[in-house]
C-alpha positions as CSV (number, residue, x, y, z in Angstrom):
1,M,104.0,124.9,79.0
2,E,104.7,124.3,75.3
3,S,104.2,127.2,72.9
4,G,101.1,127.0,70.8
5,H,98.9,125.8,73.6
6,S,96.7,128.4,75.3
7,K,95.8,128.2,78.9
8,K,92.4,126.6,79.6
9,R,90.1,126.6,82.5
10,I,89.8,123.0,83.4
11,A,87.7,121.4,86.2
12,V,88.7,118.0,87.6
13,I,85.8,116.3,89.5
14,G,87.0,113.9,92.1
15,L,90.5,114.0,93.8
16,G,91.2,110.3,94.3
17,A,94.3,108.7,92.6
18,M,93.1,109.6,89.1
19,G,91.8,113.1,89.8
20,C,94.9,114.1,91.7
21,A,97.2,112.8,88.9
22,A,95.2,114.6,86.3
23,L,95.1,117.9,88.3
24,L,98.9,117.8,88.8
25,A,99.6,117.0,85.1
26,L,97.3,119.8,84.0
27,A,99.0,122.2,86.4
28,R,102.4,121.1,85.1
29,Q,101.2,122.1,81.6
30,G,100.2,125.6,82.8
31,H,96.4,125.3,82.7
32,Q,94.1,127.0,85.1
33,A,93.2,123.7,86.7
34,E,90.7,123.4,89.6
35,G,89.9,120.3,91.5
36,F,86.6,119.5,93.2
37,E,86.4,116.9,96.0
38,Q,83.1,116.0,97.7
39,F,84.9,114.9,100.9
40,R,88.5,115.9,101.9
41,V,91.6,115.3,99.9
42,G,93.3,112.1,101.2
43,N,90.1,110.7,102.6
44,D,89.5,107.0,103.3
45,V,86.1,106.9,101.6
46,G,86.8,106.2,97.9
47,A,88.7,103.7,95.9
48,S,92.1,105.1,97.2
49,G,91.2,104.2,100.8
50,G,93.0,101.5,102.7
51,R,96.5,103.1,103.3
52,T,98.5,101.2,100.7
53,R,98.6,99.8,97.1
54,Q,100.9,97.3,95.5
55,H,103.3,98.3,92.7
56,R,104.8,95.8,90.2
57,L,106.3,96.1,86.8
58,I,105.7,92.5,85.7
59,Y,102.1,92.8,84.7
60,G,99.9,89.8,83.8
61,E,97.2,92.2,82.6
62,G,99.1,92.8,79.4
63,S,102.4,94.1,78.0
64,A,100.7,97.4,76.9
65,Y,100.8,98.5,80.5
66,T,104.6,98.2,81.0
67,S,105.5,101.6,79.5
68,L,102.8,103.3,81.7
69,L,104.0,101.6,84.8
70,L,107.6,102.8,84.1
71,R,106.4,106.3,83.5
72,A,104.2,106.3,86.6
73,Q,107.2,105.2,88.6
74,A,109.3,108.0,87.3
75,L,106.5,110.5,88.0
76,W,106.1,109.6,91.7
77,Q,109.9,109.5,92.1
78,Q,109.8,113.1,90.8
79,L,107.0,113.9,93.2
80,E,109.0,112.4,96.1
81,R,111.9,114.8,95.3
82,E,109.6,117.8,94.9
83,Q,107.7,117.3,98.1
84,Q,110.6,115.7,100.0
85,T,108.6,112.8,101.3
86,Q,108.7,109.0,100.8
87,L,105.7,107.7,98.8
88,F,107.1,104.3,97.8
89,W,108.5,101.5,100.0
90,P,110.6,99.0,98.0
91,G,111.0,95.3,98.8
92,G,109.8,93.6,95.6
93,F,106.5,91.9,94.7
94,L,105.7,88.2,94.7
95,T,103.3,86.3,92.6
96,V,102.4,82.8,93.9
97,G,100.8,80.1,91.8
98,T,101.1,76.8,90.1
99,P,103.1,76.7,86.8
100,D,99.9,75.7,84.9
101,S,97.9,78.7,86.2
102,P,96.9,81.0,83.3
103,W,97.6,84.1,85.4
104,F,101.0,82.8,86.6
105,Q,101.9,82.0,83.0
106,A,100.8,85.5,81.9
107,V,103.0,87.2,84.6
108,E,106.0,85.1,83.5
109,R,105.3,85.8,79.8
110,S,105.1,89.5,80.5
111,A,108.5,89.5,82.1
112,L,110.1,87.7,79.2
113,Q,108.4,89.9,76.6
114,Q,109.4,93.1,78.3
115,Q,112.9,91.8,79.3
116,L,112.2,92.6,82.9
117,P,114.2,90.9,85.7
118,V,112.2,88.1,87.4
119,E,113.3,85.4,89.8
120,R,111.5,82.1,89.8
121,L,111.3,80.4,93.2
122,S,110.5,76.9,94.1
123,R,108.2,76.1,97.0
124,E,111.3,75.3,99.2
125,Q,112.9,78.6,98.3
126,L,109.6,80.5,99.1
127,R,109.2,78.8,102.5
128,Q,112.9,79.6,103.4
129,R,112.8,83.2,102.2
130,Y,109.2,84.1,103.3
131,P,108.4,81.9,106.3
132,R,105.2,83.8,107.1
133,L,103.5,82.7,103.9
134,N,101.8,79.3,103.6
135,I,102.6,77.9,100.2
136,D,101.0,74.7,98.8
137,A,103.2,71.9,97.7
138,D,102.7,72.4,94.0
139,E,103.0,76.2,94.1
140,Q,105.9,78.3,92.9
141,G,106.8,82.0,93.0
142,L,107.8,84.8,90.6
143,F,109.6,87.6,92.3
144,D,109.6,91.1,90.8
145,P,112.5,93.1,92.4
146,A,111.0,96.4,91.2
147,G,107.9,96.0,93.2
148,G,106.8,97.4,96.5
149,I,104.0,99.4,98.2
150,L,102.7,102.8,97.5
151,L,101.4,105.0,100.4
152,T,98.0,106.1,99.1
153,H,96.9,109.0,101.3
154,E,100.4,110.5,101.4
155,L,100.6,110.3,97.6
156,L,97.2,112.0,97.1
157,L,98.2,114.8,99.5
158,A,101.6,115.3,97.9
159,S,100.1,115.4,94.4
160,V,97.6,118.1,95.4
161,A,100.3,120.1,97.3
162,Q,102.5,120.1,94.2
163,A,99.6,121.0,91.9
164,I,98.8,124.0,94.2
165,T,102.4,125.0,94.1
166,L,102.1,125.1,90.3
167,G,99.0,127.3,90.4
168,A,96.1,124.8,90.7
169,R,93.1,125.5,93.0
170,V,91.4,122.9,95.1
171,H,87.9,122.9,96.6
172,E,87.0,120.4,99.3
173,A,83.4,119.6,100.4
174,A,82.5,120.6,96.9
175,S,79.6,118.5,95.5
176,V,79.3,118.5,91.7
177,T,75.7,117.4,90.9
178,A,75.3,118.2,87.2
179,I,77.2,118.8,83.9
180,H,75.4,120.8,81.2
181,A,76.5,121.5,77.7
182,A,76.9,125.2,76.7
183,P,78.3,127.0,73.7
184,Q,81.2,128.5,75.7
185,G,82.1,125.3,77.5
186,P,80.5,122.8,80.0
187,L,78.6,124.2,82.9
188,L,79.0,122.5,86.3
189,T,76.5,122.8,89.2
190,I,78.7,122.9,92.3
191,N,77.1,123.2,95.7
192,G,74.0,124.6,93.9
193,E,75.9,127.2,91.9
194,E,76.8,127.1,88.2
195,R,80.4,127.6,86.9
196,Q,81.7,127.4,83.4
197,F,84.9,125.7,82.2
198,D,86.6,125.1,78.9
199,E,87.1,121.4,79.7
200,V,85.9,119.1,82.4
201,V,87.6,115.9,83.6
202,V,85.3,113.4,85.4
203,A,87.5,111.3,87.7
204,A,84.9,110.5,90.4
205,G,85.5,106.8,90.6
206,A,82.4,104.9,91.6
207,W,80.5,108.2,91.6
208,S,81.3,109.0,88.0
209,K,78.1,107.2,86.8
210,T,76.0,109.6,88.9
211,L,77.2,112.5,86.7
212,L,77.4,110.5,83.5
213,P,74.5,107.9,83.6
214,G,75.5,106.2,80.4
215,L,79.0,105.4,81.5
216,P,79.8,101.7,81.0
217,V,81.0,101.1,84.6
218,A,79.6,99.3,87.6
219,S,80.2,100.2,91.2
220,R,81.6,97.4,93.4
221,R,82.6,96.9,97.0
222,L,85.9,95.4,98.1
223,G,86.7,94.4,101.7
224,K,90.1,94.5,103.3
225,S,91.3,93.8,106.8
226,F,94.4,94.8,108.8
227,H,96.3,92.4,111.1
228,L,99.1,92.5,113.6
229,G,102.0,90.1,113.4
230,R,102.5,88.0,116.5
231,E,106.1,87.0,115.6
232,S,108.9,88.6,113.6
233,G,109.1,88.4,109.8
234,F,106.5,90.9,108.7
235,D,108.9,93.6,107.3
236,T,108.7,94.6,103.7
237,T,111.8,92.5,102.7
238,R,110.7,89.2,104.3
239,F,107.0,89.7,103.8
240,P,106.7,91.5,100.4
241,P,103.3,92.4,98.8
242,T,102.1,89.0,97.5
243,M,99.4,87.9,95.2
244,R,98.3,84.3,95.0
245,V,96.8,83.4,91.6
246,T,96.5,79.6,91.6
247,A,93.4,78.6,89.5
248,G,90.6,76.9,91.4
249,R,91.9,78.1,94.8
250,P,91.1,81.2,96.8
251,M,93.0,84.3,95.5
252,W,94.5,86.4,98.3
253,N,96.7,89.4,98.5
254,T,98.9,90.6,101.4
255,Q,100.6,94.0,101.8
256,P,103.0,94.8,104.6
257,M,102.8,98.1,106.3
258,P,106.0,100.2,106.6
259,D,106.1,99.7,110.4
260,G,107.1,96.1,109.8
261,K,104.5,94.8,112.2
262,T,101.1,95.1,110.6
263,F,99.8,94.0,107.2
264,K,96.7,94.2,105.1
265,F,94.9,91.2,103.7
266,F,92.5,91.1,100.8
267,V,90.5,88.2,99.4
268,G,89.8,88.1,95.6
269,D,86.8,88.2,93.3
270,A,84.6,86.2,95.6
271,E,84.4,89.2,97.9
272,I,83.3,91.7,95.2
273,D,79.6,92.4,95.2
274,E,77.7,94.8,93.0
275,Q,76.5,98.1,94.5
276,K,74.2,100.5,92.7
277,D,74.9,103.4,95.0
278,P,78.6,104.0,96.0
279,Q,77.4,106.2,98.9
280,I,76.2,103.0,100.6
281,V,79.7,101.7,100.5
282,A,81.2,105.0,101.6
283,T,79.2,105.0,104.8
284,E,80.5,101.6,105.6
285,A,84.2,102.4,104.9
286,S,85.1,103.0,108.6
287,S,82.7,100.5,110.1
288,A,83.6,97.1,111.6
289,L,83.6,94.2,109.2
290,T,80.7,91.9,109.9
291,G,78.9,88.9,108.6
292,T,80.2,86.7,105.8
293,L,82.9,89.1,104.7
294,Y,84.4,89.1,108.1
295,Q,84.3,85.3,108.3
296,R,85.8,85.0,104.8
297,L,88.7,87.3,105.5
298,D,89.3,85.7,108.9
299,R,89.4,82.2,107.5
300,Q,91.5,82.9,104.5
301,M,94.0,85.0,106.4
302,G,94.5,82.1,108.8
303,E,95.1,79.7,105.9
304,A,97.4,82.1,103.9
305,V,99.6,83.6,106.7
306,N,101.1,82.2,109.9
307,G,102.6,84.0,112.9
308,A,99.9,86.7,113.0
309,H,97.3,87.5,115.7
310,P,93.9,86.3,114.5
311,A,92.1,89.4,115.5
312,I,91.2,91.9,112.7
313,I,92.5,95.3,114.0
314,G,91.0,97.4,111.3
315,G,89.5,97.3,107.9
316,G,86.3,98.1,106.0
317,T,84.9,98.2,102.5
318,W,85.7,100.6,99.7
319,P,83.8,101.4,96.4
320,E,85.5,101.0,93.1
321,A,84.3,101.4,89.5
322,Y,84.9,98.5,87.1
323,T,84.5,98.2,83.4
324,F,83.3,95.1,81.6
325,D,86.8,94.3,80.3
326,Q,88.6,95.7,83.4
327,A,90.6,98.3,81.4
328,P,90.2,102.0,82.3
329,L,88.0,104.5,80.5
330,L,90.2,107.4,79.4
331,G,89.3,110.0,76.8
332,E,86.8,112.6,75.6
333,L,83.1,111.5,75.5
334,R,81.8,111.7,71.9
335,A,78.3,112.6,73.2
336,H,79.7,115.3,75.5
337,P,82.3,117.5,73.8
338,H,84.9,118.9,76.2
339,V,83.9,116.4,78.8
340,W,86.7,113.9,79.5
341,V,86.4,110.7,81.6
342,A,89.1,109.1,83.7
343,A,87.3,106.3,85.5
344,G,86.6,102.6,85.6
345,L,90.1,101.8,86.7
346,S,88.9,98.4,87.8
347,G,91.1,97.8,90.8
348,H,94.5,98.5,89.2
349,G,94.4,102.2,88.7
350,F,96.4,103.6,91.6
351,K,99.8,102.4,90.3
352,L,98.9,103.6,86.8
353,A,97.3,106.9,87.7
354,P,100.3,109.3,87.3
355,A,100.9,108.1,83.8
356,L,97.2,108.1,82.8
357,G,96.8,111.6,84.2
358,E,99.7,112.8,82.1
359,L,98.3,111.1,79.0
360,L,94.9,112.8,79.6
361,A,96.5,116.2,80.0
362,Q,98.5,115.7,76.8
363,A,95.3,114.7,75.0
364,I,93.5,117.8,76.1
365,D,96.4,119.8,74.6
366,H,96.1,117.7,71.4
367,R,99.5,116.2,71.8
368,V,98.2,112.7,72.1
369,D,95.4,111.0,70.2
370,L,94.0,108.7,72.8
371,D,91.5,107.0,70.5
372,R,94.2,106.1,68.1
373,Q,97.2,105.5,70.3
374,W,95.4,104.0,73.3
375,A,92.3,102.5,71.8
376,I,92.2,99.9,74.7
377,F,91.2,102.8,77.0
378,S,88.6,104.5,74.6
379,P,85.3,105.2,76.3
380,A,83.7,104.4,72.9
381,R,85.3,101.0,72.6
382,R,83.4,97.7,72.2
383,F,83.9,95.6,75.2
384,A,85.3,92.1,74.9
385,E,84.5,89.3,77.3
386,P,85.4,90.0,80.9
387,T,88.6,88.7,82.3
388,A,89.7,87.9,85.8
389,S,91.8,90.5,87.5
390,Y,94.0,90.0,90.5
391,S,95.2,93.6,90.8
392,R,95.2,95.7,94.0
């Protein structure tokens, strides 16, 4: 820990991707960090559920994210070395769309602006290289060689294990129900008992608004299904994580599993529906997909992918917190001194979480001015018009 910074007692509420990253970053800086998780670390209930997440450096959401993506990549590579476990599976990332699609153009523009390697592929090249994907006649591809898939539950467990090694404490089945201001620091009500901290980080995902009712986030439910390949060609090199972004056509996202036989399928914004209570979604996370969501996933998977068994072999719904402009909320709340928020990651937080957690820890130590240097994440910002996001 750098000289001039005293150790603080810091509580991190929620140990999903963002909370685990913040806990580890605070532990690296020498603070007395404690994490509180209402379920179990590495659970399949919150926004980090569903086994995998995509990683890409070429980012249509904006060039401001590139430095964070590079830093996040370096941090999980460091964690892989420390915990001696593989958390990232390479193989590249593929964006599919028509050349006139705004999102396709944004991805290509990002690669040029950031001088990142990208390979443009014709429909014929796509079909030859990735025969399991069904590509329309007017669609092309942009291949990001730095992409791949992150193993979500393994990464959460590794982050917490490393944080504990560095002195952090973790409490599971710990329900935080209230935050109260006090002269000596915020008071938390945890399983009915009060504890005081110097600083508090709220990283509870869709549950964050329960603790902070004025937070500008909405809880949404996303459905994903798992499928088994019937033929060969579903390994990470021949079936990379792929995002289809052609305007006016269904958006879909595929992610291969490391076993080379199964894959995850996700349908875009049409399958996001507002939920006031994330607990409703949490109880459905492990249940069978039914109704219109099941039918939509089944139909779109059949149109997007060939050579797979039609049966859904797993899946469910997971709650996530979205902001109006789909950029995260990261910083201290003006109305609640010493209470920091790291939420509203809007479907693209997992790949950014290590870098955002480090930024938050640096801000708590007054080494980074988040409101000035990262105004796009300020909880007090004025929100622009919403934009479509194809992250996952």
